[in-house]
N, C-alpha and C positions, 0 to 999 in steps of 0.2 A: 640975368644975375648967374653967376658960377656957383656950382654945389660948393659946400664947405670943402676946403682942403683941395679943391680941384681947380682946372683952368676953365676959363669961360669958352664956350663951345658954340660957334655961330652957326645958323642954319645952312649957311653954303659952304661950311667946312667940307672938305673932299670926303673924309672919314665918315661925317654924319650922312653925306649923300649915298656914299656905298653901302652903309648900313641899312638905310630905309629902301635901297634897291634890293638887298638881299631879303629884307623883311617881306617887301611886296610879293618877290618870286616864291618866297616860301608859302606866303598866304595862298597864292594861286595854285601851287601845287597841292597844297592841303585841300582846297575846295574840290580841285579834280578829283583827286582820291576819294574824297568823301562822296562826291556825285556818283563815281564808278561803283562804289561800294554799296551805296544806296539802291541803285538799281539792280545790281547782282544778287544783293541780299532780301530787298524789301520788295522790289516789284518783280515778283516771280509767283508762279502758281503755288498756292499753299500745300504742305505736305498733309498727310492724313491726320497727324496730330494737331493741325492748325484749322480743324472744322469743328463744328459746334455738334451737340447730338442731334440736330435737325439736318445736317448735311451741309449747312452754310459755312462758307469760308470765314474764318474769323480774321479780321485786319492785324497784321503784324507790324504795323508802322506806327501805332499809338504813341504819341509822345514824342516821336522821332521827327525832327524838322525836315521839311521836304528838301531836296536839292535846289540849287540855283537855277540848274538847267544850262547855264552858261558855258560848260565844258563838254556835256555828254547829251546826246540826243538818242532817244529810243528809236530804233529803226523798224522794229516789227512787234507782233503780240507776245514773242517770247522775250521781250526785253533785252534782245540784244543791243549792245552799244556800239557807238561810231565815236572814238575819240579824235578830234580834231588835231593832227599831228603837225599841221602847218606844210605838209608835202604836198598839196595839191597843185600847188604852182609850179614846183619842180616837175612834177609828172606831166602836168600840161606843157611846159617847155620843152622836154624831151620828146614827147608824143609829137608835138609839132614840128620840131626838128627833123624826127624820124620821117614824117610824112612828106616834109619838103625834100628828103633825099639828101639832108645834109650833116647826118650822123654816120661816124666810121666806128664798127664796135671794134675793141681791141682786147682778144681773149688770152688769158693766162691759164696755168695749170688748174687754178681753183675752179674752173668751169665745170671740170670732171668730177668734182665731190659735190655738185650742186644739190643731185638727189640721194646723196648717201646720208644715212642716219648718222647723227653725231658719235653714237657708240660703236659704229659699225667700221671694222678694220678693213684695211686693204687685203684683198686676197688675189694673188696673181693668177691671170686668166679669166678672172670674173668681172674686174673693173680696173679701170686706170689710176695709176698712182698719183699722189700729190710729189712735189719736189723733194719734200723731207722723205717721204716713204721711199722713192726710188733711190735717194742718197742712202738710206739704211740698206736697202738691198744691196746696192752695189758694195758698200763697205763690208758686208757680211760675205758677198759671194768672192771678193777680191781681198778678204782678209786685211781690211784696212782698221785699225782699232783705236784711231785717234777720235778724240771726242768733238772735234770739228766734222760736222756732217752736212757741210754746205755742198749742195750738187755738183757745182763747177769744181770745186777742190777734190771731192772724191773722185769725180771723173777723172781728173787729172792724175790723181794717184794710181788709179786702175790703169791708165794707159802706161805709166812709168813702170808698174809691176808687170803687167802682162801683156802689154802692146796694145794698138788700137783695135785690131780685129775682134778679139774676145769681146771687148766693150761693145762694138757695133753689133755683134752676133747677138748679145744679149738684149740690147736695147730693142732691137727689131722683133725679137720674140715677145717683149713685153707690149710693145706699142702696135704690133699687128695683130688683130684677133678679131672674134665676134663680139664686139662690144656695142651696146646699145646707145645711141645718142642721149644726151641730158635734156633737161628743160631749155638749157639756154641755145643749144644747137637747134631744136625743134622750134624754138620762138623765133629764131632768125630766118629758118628756112620757111617758116609760116607766114612771114610779111608779106610776100607777094600775093598769095591768096587772100590776106586779110585786104589789101587794097583793091583787089578784083571785088571782092564782096561789098566794099563800101562805094565801088564805082569811081575809083581814083585810077589815075593813068600809071601804067608800070613804071617802076622806079628801081632799076637794078642797083644792088649794094656792093660796096668794098667792105670787106671784113679782113682785119689784120689779126694773125694769131701767132704766138710764140709756142704752140704746141707741135708736137710731132705728129699725132695721131690723125686718123682720118675721120673721126665722127662727125665732123661738120659737113665734109662731102657726102656720108652716106645719109645724112638729114635732108640736104638738099636733093640727093637722088630718090630717097624715098617720098618726098613732098613732090616730085616731078618737076623740079625747077632746074634749068640748065644752068651750069657754072663753068667758069675757068679757073686753073689753080695755077699760081706762080710759087715755086718754091725755092729758096737759097742753096746754091750749090757749094756745101762746106766739105766736110770729110766724109769718107765712107763710100760704099758703092762703087761703081766704075772708076778707077784711078786715071783713066785715059781721057776722061771729060774736063771740061773747063771748071775752075774753082773761083769762087768770088764773083759769080755771077747768078741770074735767075734762070729757071729753067720754067717756061710756059707750056702748060698741057691745057688745050683747049677743049671745049665741050665734046669734040669728036675723037678726044685721046691723042691728038697730034703732039708731039713734043718739039719744041724750039727753044734754043738757048738764045737768051737776050743778051747779044755781043754790044750792040751799041744803044743803051737804054734812052739816051736823049733823042733818039730819032726811031724809036720802036713804038709804032703807033697801033699794032694788032691787040695789045693789051689794054683793054678800055671797059668801062662800064655802061657804055652807051647801048647795048643791047642785052647783056646778060651780066649776071653778079660774078665777082671776082674774090677769090680767096687768096690773100697774102701770107703765106707762111714763111717769115722772115727768119726763123732759126733752123730752117731746114724741114724735112719730112721722112716719115717711116712709110714706105712704099710697099706694096704687095710684091714687088720684085726687088729682093735686097740689092741688086745691082744699081737700082735706081734710089736707094737710101741716100741721105745727106743729114750730116749732124753737125750742129753748133752747139757743144756741150762741155767742154774742157776749157781751162784757164787759157790756153795756146790757142784755141779755137776763137774765144773772144776777143783776145789781143790781135789776132789776125782780122777778125771782122771789124775791130774798132779802127784799125790803121788802113782800112779799105779807102778809096778816094771819095769824092763828093757824091751826095746822094743823086745828083742828076746824071752820076756815070754808074749807077747801082739801080736804082728803081726806074721802069718805064715812065715815060713823060707824062702820060695822060694820068697814071695812077700817082705819081707824085704831086701833080697838080691838085689833085682830090686831096692828098694827106696834108697838105699845106693850106687848106680852105676848107675846114670842116670841123663840125663837134665831134670830139672823142667822146666815147663811152666805153671806159676801162671795166672790165668783169673778170674776176678771177685771179688778181694778184696785187701785191703792194709794190710801191716805187722805191723801197730800200733795197731790193734784190737787184744789184748794180747789172747782173747779166741781163735782165729784161729791159734795162734802161739804155741799153748801147745805140740800138736803132732810134728809139724813142728820143732819146738826147739830141740826135743828130735833127730830127724832124723839129723839135721844140726850139733848137737853136737857131734854125732857119727859119722858123716862124716868126721868133722874136727880132730877127734882123730886119723883118719888115714891119707891117703893122698887124700884130696879131689880135685882131677883133673878135675872135672865136672862143666862147666859152667851152669847158669841157667837163665831164662828170667822172666819178668813180664809185663803183659800189663795193664798198669795204667795211665788214662789220666790226672788225677789230683792228683799228688803226693805232700806231703809236706816234710819238711826237716827230720821230723821224720821217714816217710816211707822210703825216700831215704837212710838215714843212716843204718836202718835195712836190706834193701835189700842189700846193699853194704857189710855190715858185713858178709852175708852169699853167697857171691861171685854171687849175682842176678842183672842183668843189667834190667833198666827200659825203656820199651818202651812207650812214653806217646801218646798213640792213641786210639781213639774210637774202642771198642772192635770189632763190626761189621766190619768196615773198615780193621782192623788187619787180621781178618780171611779172608776177601775177598782177600787181598793180598797174604796172606799164601797159600789160595787155588791155587792161580795164580802160584805161585813158585813150588808148589807141581806137579803141571802138568808138568812141564819140568825140575826139579832138579834131579840129579842123586844121588843114595845112595853114602855115602863115603865108606863103607866098602862092 
């Protein structure tokens, strides 16, 4: 029977179904919050005012219904709580894939902020900047007063105003310094030791980074792990060298230009890890610096030939058959998508059966749509917290294969 003055509403009406779903979700959330508050406020050590004259503790939960226990589990005598956030399966998947050697981490500028406090300001010479912080510094240095503080655009303006060399000199001074690796760098450099501790066979990594700094290399060096570096030869440094190719620096420090990538088999992760720096690198010797940072640089980068004529064959094979773990940037920044666009496009032309993951605390609809398009699921977590949880899973997870 319909209510007076209203229309008859069926139980299978979509609006009713949706309303019931919202009601149930709200109810579950309310129960979860209640359970947490009960444990935090009731199941605790009584204060001095909550003891009687004999010194015995007085119950503070009289008349308060006990929680259901469905959402919160006490884990120790101090009544610390563990909320089931549904991520155990995710971390089990990622840990298993890492132990199988299937994960390729992809690092953006955000990894350098991993250990910085939320209210801590960047100070040149003490830490490395975010993309926005670097853009702000360049705009101030080269008197660019436009409101647009996109790093690529500001860098282009700096070149037009003062020329490329002053920009490259400033970038070198910013990125080459005595900086400490972050939790992300040390986590990756510590994976070989974790495998050894667990009795697993060695499994060198391929790590892709869009960063110019050498913190990942320093972390591997301090961990005593051998590695090769390949960095893209863009602008800057010695103008007599080749451009649009990769420079291979092996574990012994020998330099070789990758002239024929689809026949170059010396760059491989068969014996040791490889750090692939796809936007160039800031090197100790300024003559070896390489930068992909202005609009012109990215246009040139984008119009280069196919991946098989750019990336060494063994590394490209890995990039086309792996799970990516993105850390430290969002997909809406077109400059960091240039190389990845090519990789994802080539993967889609085949059968891309590889899921990938991104750690991004604050993503907007554009980010989420771009990640989804490329079969990447987002984990909205603080990066440092994410790595701590992943480290715990790696201690107990078993390889899938």
